[in-house]
C-alpha positions, 0 to 999 in steps of 0.5 A: 185307790185300786189294787195294782195290776202290772198292765194298769200303769204306764211307768216312766223310764226313770221308775226302775232307777228310783226304786233301786236307790238306797236310804235308811232311817229310824224313828225314835220317840223321846219322852220327858217328865217336867221337874220344874215348871216349864215355859216354852214357845208354841213351836218347840222344835228350835228349843229342843234342837238348840238345847240338844246341841248345847248339851252335845257340845258340853259332852263331846267337845272341848274346843271353842271352835271347830276351825283348826280343831285336831279332832274334827275327823272323829268328833261326834258333835261335829258330825251330828250338829255342824255336819261338814260338807266334806261328807258329801264331797260330790254334792253338786249343790252350792252349800257350805255344810252337808244336811244334818243327819237327823230331824226333830218332830216337835210336840204338836201341842202349842201349849206353853206352860207345863207343870212339874210331872207333865210329860212332853213327848217328841220324835227324832228321825236319824238318817243313815250312819247317824243310827249308829249314834243312837245312844249319843242322842239319848245321852244328848237329850238327857243331858239337855233336860238336866240343863233345862229348857227356855229362858226360865231353864225349867229341868226335865227328866228323860224318862223313856226312849222308844223305837217305832216298829213299823212305818205307820208308827203305830207300834214301838219298843222301849230302848231306854228307861230312866229307871233302868239307867241304861240303853238297849242298843238294838236298833233296827233301821227302816229302808227305802225298799220298804216303801217301794214295796208298800207302793206296789201294793196299791195304785192311786192318781190322787193324794193329799199333802198336809203341811204339819210344820211350816214348810220353807221352800226357796227357788233362786233364794226366794221363799215360795208362797205356792206348792206346785207338785214339781216344786215339792219333788224338786225339794225332795230329790235335792234333800234325799240325794244330799242326805243319801250322799252324806249319811247313807253312802248312796249317790242317788244318781237319777235323771232329775230333769226327766222326773221333774218334767213328769212332775209338772204334769201333776195338777192341783185339785184344791189347796188351803195352804197359807203362810204362817209366820213365826220367829225364834231367837238365835244365839248365833244371830244375836236376835230373833229370826223370822221363819215363816212357811206354808201350812195347810193341805193341798190335793194333787191329781195325775200320774202320781203313782211312780212318785209315791216312794219318794213322796212317802220317803219325804214325809220322814225326812221333811222338805225345805229349810229348817228340817233339823228342828222340825220344819217341813214336816208333812203327811200323805194320804190317798184320796178318792178321785 
């Protein structure tokens, strides 16, 4: 890594357009304290999302189905959990729904049993307009804890919610405490321009991407077992542009073909990515669903600098399928070369 000089990098024609895009988000940390003994699966993202969705529906919806409901234009449950495609009417992608305005980052531990008084912490990222519903997320997860998690319905108490004060998540401020029995609605959002600014302070040609949770990227409806750089960039462009249109009032009108053509020149230095299989129980499907994905590390080299704002944003929004319950989470680090 070197300090950036204006003449050191020949930036592509699309670089300025990428840097001018709009996107906003906020990172929250939720902390539960177990009331009962909890029995949870090794991967807890699906359990957390399912319990949150059920609680949110009980709090804000009296209708058995969203079809034909007269309150769809103002229903917070519909917006958060059944996000309608109409929110991104200009999307060019073939999908029935717009992406959810949140992503869960489940606890990193694979611990499956928690004793009373044990703490369970996890992160939730809210995108765009969902930030205004921060208190709704707090109420939903608080109610979910009362109803209980897993087949044993072990109950939890939501004791704290924090907002991360910086991009590295090294500082945080409490916005909810069970003891105070209230919320502090003052939530400051992060913006894409911050990532652009960070990327202008360094120069790199080599990065390591670590898939923290299974990454499920599909091409032509087929899940991919390798992760060339252009495939990661394609997935991020799709996800960020859809989130931008649906929740951030931003079109992300970019020359995608030019960006992807440049991404194909980035090479893989080494990779230990492996397919990780896991399954979850789906109430809607009435049975187990296999949701495997890539995990491990991969190192890329080449003219990566122009892509860095997008890659760093991707580390917050996740990539691929199943992002709302935590899949596709990855970390990025600069590597010497």
